[in-house]
Residue, then its C-alpha position, 0 to 999 in steps of 0.5 A: x500500500x502506498x503511504x496514506x496521507x491522513x490530511x487528505x485521505x488519499x494515497x500519497x503521490x497520487x493526484x486526487x480524482x476530480x469530484x463529481x458535480x451534478x449537472x447545472x440544470x439538476x440543481x436549480x433551487x440553489x442557483x437563482x441566477x440560472x435562466x430557469x430560476x430567474x423565470x420561476x422567481x419572476x413568475x411568482x412575483x407577478x402582481x395580480x392583474x388589476x381587473x381581478x382585484x375587485x376589493x376597491x370597486x363597488x357592488x362586490x360581495x366584500x363591500x362594507x355594509x355601510x357602503x364603500x369609502x368615499x375617497x375610492x369612489x370619488x377617485x374611480x367615478x367622476x361626479x362633478x357639477x356643471x362648473x366642474x367641482x364636486x359639490x354634491x349636486x347632480x351632474x347633468x352629464x352623469x346623474x340627471x335621470x330626469x333627462x332619460x324619461x324614455x330610457x328606463x334601463x338608463x334611469x335604473x343605472x343612474x339611480x343605482x349610481x346615485x344610491x352608491x354615491x349617497x352611501x359613500x358620502x354617508x360613510x363619512x358622516x359623524x356616527x351620532x347623526x345616523x344612530x337609531x334610538x335605543x341600545x341596539x347601536x343600529x344606524x340608518x342606511x341611507x342607501x336603503x332610504x333611497x330605495x324606499x323613498x326614491x326607488x330604483x325603478x325606471x321612472x323619472x320624477x323631477x320632484x324626486x330628483x330635487x330631493x336627491x339633489x338636496x340630499x347630496x348637497x347636504x351630504x357634501x357639506x356635512x362631510x367637510x371637516x369644518x362641519x363634522x361637529x354640526x350634529x353635536x351642536x344641533x343636539x346641544x341647541x335642541x336641549x337648550x330650546x327644550x329647557x327654555x320652552x319648559x320654563x316658558x310653559x311654567x311661567x305661562x301657567x303661573x301667569x294664568x293664576x294672576x289678576x287681570x291687572x297683574x297680567x297686563x304688567x307682564x303681558x309684554x315681557x311674556x309676548x317677547x318671550x313667546x316671539x323668541x320661542x317662535x324663532x327657536x322653533x323656526x331654527x329647530x324645524x330648519x335643522x329637522x328639515x335638513x335631516x329630512x333631506x338626508x333621509x330623502x323624505x317627501x316634503x309632506x313628512x311630518x315629525x310627530x310621536x306617531x311618525x317618529x319611528x315609521x317615517x323618521x327611522x327612530x333617529x336618536x338625534x330627533x327625539x328632543x325635536x319631537x318633544x319640542x314640537x309638543x312643548x310648543x303646542x302647549x305654549x301656544x295654547x297657554x298663550x292663546x288662553x292669556x290673549x297673548x299673540x306672538x310679535x313675529x310675522x304670521x309665517x315666522x313659524x312656518x311648518x316643517x312641510x312649508x320649510x321643506x317645500x320652499x327648499x324643493x321649489x328652489x332646487x327645481x328652479x336651480x335644476x331647470x336653469x342649469 
């Protein structure tokens, strides 16, 4: 035997045999710079084609229950007014379903788009504005309000178009950052008006127990007080009318104890206005019994329906002029 080299494990004096190497094509997993490895890596890293990624589009099964995000909606669909700005009004180019009276299919499509637009806006509203009363924590779906009050059929109605236009204009303003606190201010104001009317009702009850001579002394201050209440009521009804615009209600919708749940969806923010309306009736009745009349003009305390009807007429005129 030849001398055995302990370091190399080979016979001394003999050149070591070349070590067997596997073919390059058989060892691809460790070499990513080979043609085949590069091809595999590139294939694995291919992005999903845009047309297969529907998570950001509308009408998909994964859309949120309260509607899609407004920012993605605005970026994917061009809803602009005639002036070119997104102001919430109906676009004569995209959304004017009143111009397609002879094409029911087109009207249905435009109404559906309007419904999704309203849902997108509503998702940006303060949480308290659309919350139902009670402990359930449920919120109003304005898209559902659109289905019920406007409809998704192929009919066109200028009055309903004006209601949709008003809804979009209100939504576009309430979703601006500087207006996001308005609903909380409304609620605070409602509480103040309720408290004032409650005190006024008590004062009128006390005045009914005084003599005629004493009543004459306090009649003018009481008259001024009631005139102030009338202005309070006008402001409250104007705010309630704005909320009615959000819900896409007809102008004839009344806010009473009986209609609070069925028509106004039991909105928590409207609980106090319902009480205010009842207190105002009691104050008016007490004032009449004391022969006290408001100093305000006759139309100063316009009914809720009258306030909203005037808004509708203005919208119809604006739409016909544009």
